[in-house]
N, C-alpha and C positions, 0 to 999 in steps of 0.2 A: 769950927773945922765944916759944919752943915753948911754954911755960906760958900765957902771954896768949894766943894764937889757940885754945889746948885750952878755957881759960874761956869764951871768945868764940862758940864752936861748942857747948858746954853750955849757956851761957846762952842762945843762939838756939833750941837744942833746946827748952829749958824754956818758953819764953816763945811757942810754938806754929811754931816753924822761922823759917826765913830768908824773907825776902820777896825776890822777884825783880821788878824793874822793867824788862820787857821787853814789846814788842808783841804777842808771841803767848802771853802769859798765859793759861793754862787753868786754871781752879779745879774741882776734882773733889770728890766727897764719898763717903767710903768707907760702902759699903751695909751693912758689918759694925757699926762702930763710930761712924759719925756724923762722923768727924773731916774737916774741910776742908783741903785741901792742893793745891799748885800741880803739875801734872803736870813740870815741868821739874825742881822740888825731889824727887819721887818718883823720876825717873829716874836723877837724881844719885847719890841717897843709897841708896834702897832697889835698885835695879836694878843697881847698879853691878856685880855679878858675871856678868849675864847678856850672854851674847853677841848676842842681838837688840837689846838697848838700844842696842848700838854700830854695829850694822848698819842701823838705822833703826825706825821704828814696828812695833811687835808687834801691837798693837791691845790690850793689855793694860795695865792700871795696878796698882801694887803701894802698898798705904798704908803710911806710915812710921810709923804708930803702932801698928797690930796685925799687919801683915805680910800682910794678907788681899789676894789678888791677884784682880782682876775685870776684864772686858771693858769697853772703853771705847764709850759708843754714839755 
């Protein structure tokens, strides 16, 4: 079972990420590499070690592809 879920996440990563179906979906474009991603996806995977992502909105987003951190307008 562990191998199956690992393959699922790897395939989702290579296909451009997981798609979230939520009413508050916010799509951002990285100014560094041009990658389009959902803010929820970014906060879940790229900002998982940051205490500000747990406490609330910090005003920044981090690109899941290149790791560039930029302010949200």
